[in-house]
N, C-alpha and C positions, 0 to 999 in steps of 0.2 A: 841343842837339837839332837835327836837320835840319829844314828847312822841308817843307811838304807837297809842293812841286814837286820838291825834291831827293830825297824819299823815292821818288816814283814814277818819276823819270827823265824826260828830255826827250821820249822817244817812248812814254810810257805810253798804253796803250789807255784810252779814255774810261770803259769799264765798270770799270776797275781804279783809279779815282780814290780809292776808300776801301777798302783791303784790310785784312785782319786784321792785317797787319804794322803798319799805321797804329795800330790799337788797341793792339798790343803796345808800340809806341813811345810811345803816350800815357801809359803807366804812369810815364814819367819827365818828363811835362809839369810845368811849375812850378805849374800850378793843382792844388792837392791834391784837390779834388772830382772833377776830370776823371780824374786818375790813379787815384783810389779806385774810381770807376765802371768804368773800363776793366779794372782787375784783377778786380773782382767779376764783370763780364760774362764775362771769359775763364774764370774758375774755374767759373761756372755752366755754361758751354757744354761744357767739356772735363773736368768732374769724373768723369763715368762712364767714359771711356776710361782715365783714370789709376787709378780705383778697380778696374776690371777687371784692369789690369796688376798692381796690388798683390795682388789676391786670387789671381791665377794664379801669382804669385811665392811663394805660401805664407803670406801674411799673413792673420790673422783678420779678420772683418768690422770689428771695432772698430778694430784697428790700421790697416786699409786706409783707413778714414775719417780717422783721425788723420794718416796719411801724406799723404793728399790735402790736408788743411789745411796741413801743414808744407810740402808741395811748392809749393802756390800762394802761401803766405805768403812764401817766399823767392824767388819768381819774379822780382820786380823786381831783386833783387841778382844773380840769374843772368843777366838780360838786360844788365846793366851789364858783364858779363865777356865776352860774345860777341855779335856782331851777328847777330840771329836771321835776317835776310834772306839770310845766306850759306848757309842750309840749303835754300832754294828753296821748300819746302812747310812750312807751320806744323806739321803733324803729325810731320814728320821732326825738326824742331827740338825739339818737345815731348818726343818719345820719347828723343832724344839727351840732353836735360837730365834726363829721368827716370832713364835709365841711370846717369848721373853722381851724381844725388842719392841713389840707393839704395846706392851704394858708401860713402856717408858716414853719419854718425850722424844720421839725420833727426829724432830726438827732441829735438835741441838747438835746434830752431827755434821753441820755444814762444813766445818773446817776439815774433818776427816774426808769428806767427799772431795773437796778441792785438792787435797794432798794426793788422793789415789787416782785422779784423772779418769774417772769411770764415765761410761756413756751407755745408753740403751742400745741393744743390738738391732732393734727394729724401731720404726717410727711409732708414735702413739696411735696413729690410725691403723697401722698394721697389727699392733697388739690388740686393739679393740676388735678388729675383724676376726682375729684368731679366737678371742674370748667368746664372741657371738656364735662362731661356727662350732666351737669345741665343747661348749658347756650349756647345760640346761640353766635357764635363768634362776631357778630355785636351788641350784647346787650350793652346798656349804663351802666356806673358805677351805676347809681341809680337803673336801672332794675336788675342788678346783685345783688345788695345789698338786695333789697326787696324780690326777689325770693329766694335767699339764706336763708334769715331770715325765710321765710315760710317753706322751705324744712327742716331747722333745727328743727322747731317746730314739723313737722311730724316725723322726725328721732328720736327725743327724746321721742315722744309719742309711737312710735313703739318699742323702746327699753324697755320702761316701760311695755308695753303690753306683750312683750316676757318674761320679768322678772316675771310678775304675772303668766304667763302660767307655767314657770319653777317651781315656788314656789308651784303651785297647782298640779304638776305632769302631766301637759297636754302639755308638750313641743312638742311631736310628732304631736299631733292634731293641735297645733298652726302652726307649719311649713307646714303642709299639707294644711291648710286653709288660710294661710297668703296671697297667690296670689289673693284671692277673697275679700280682704278688700276694694279694690278700683275698682274692676270690677266684672261683672257677669260671672259665669261659662258658658262654651259652652255646647251644648247638649251632654249628656252622661257623663260629668265629675263627677257629684255627684254619679252616679252609679259606675263609676270606682273607686272613692275614697271609696265608701261604701264597695267594695270588698277588697280593700287593707287594710282598717282600721278595717274592721269587725264591722261597725256601720251602722245602717239603713240610707238611704238617707234623710229621714225627720229629723233625729237627726242632720245630718250635716247641713241641711238648717237652723235649729234653732241655731246651734253652730255658724254659720257664722253671723247670725243676731245679736247674742249677742256680738261677737267679734267686729263687726262694731260699735255697740252702745258704747262699752267700749272704742274703739279707739277714737270715737268722744268725749267722756267724758274726756279722757286723753289729747286730743288736746285742748279742752276748758280749762282744768286745766293749761296747758302750756301757753295759751294765757292770762289767768287771771293774770299771773305773769308779764305781760308787759303792762297792762292797769290799769286804776284807777276806772272804774265804769262798771256796767252792760251794759250801753249803748255803751261804748267804746268796750266792749267785742263783742257785736253783730256786730258792725262795723268792728272790726278786723277779726272776723270769716268770714264775707263776703269778705273782702279784701284778706284773705288768699286763699279762694277758687278761686278768680279771678286770683291771682298770679300763682297758681298751674295750672290753666286751660290754661294760656298763656305760653305754652311750648316753644314758639319761643323766649321768653324774656330772 
């Protein structure tokens, strides 16, 4: 296993000291508990994109969940076969491995699944609800994978933003202003909120601006865990915006 310094390289940007590549490589750490936690975290974060890909590839909901179990169960073995950092972005590596995995008999990985003790982060009904809401029925497996990946980045960022609001005692303000994270208020909405919250309209304008800024920072933080350099981050940020703008995908 490479050391932390050799993973990041001599000119690593300080904000990239702990990338998702490090978490991937942790799967092969000699400490079994660290390897187990790392694999579990990866599967929880990226289950939905893999599930969406499987469903758009024609698999039933039940088979798609079993496929996810098998895919993540064999991921440690797959990482031994190829250096994931050679792909540049984690989602590219994950999709390439998924392509290869589906050309094999994925049902043969039952033992690997049992050893890893993995489980879906959502119920099958919840996964199907997300799939119906997030994707056009005619979207390709690749479109579903990439858009689900982007939506998961935003969902995790939003959960972290809400947790910060709760910790600072501003949960009510967060819920009132959350709709304006991604859209501008219509005429009169700030005044209406001002009356209900007992806060001046200008203060709400400033609060929304700060929430948006923090939301962007958290989204960047999530993206940094899936890329290897600042240049990759810039590219991935632009790609995420394109994926989210393409609502028909």
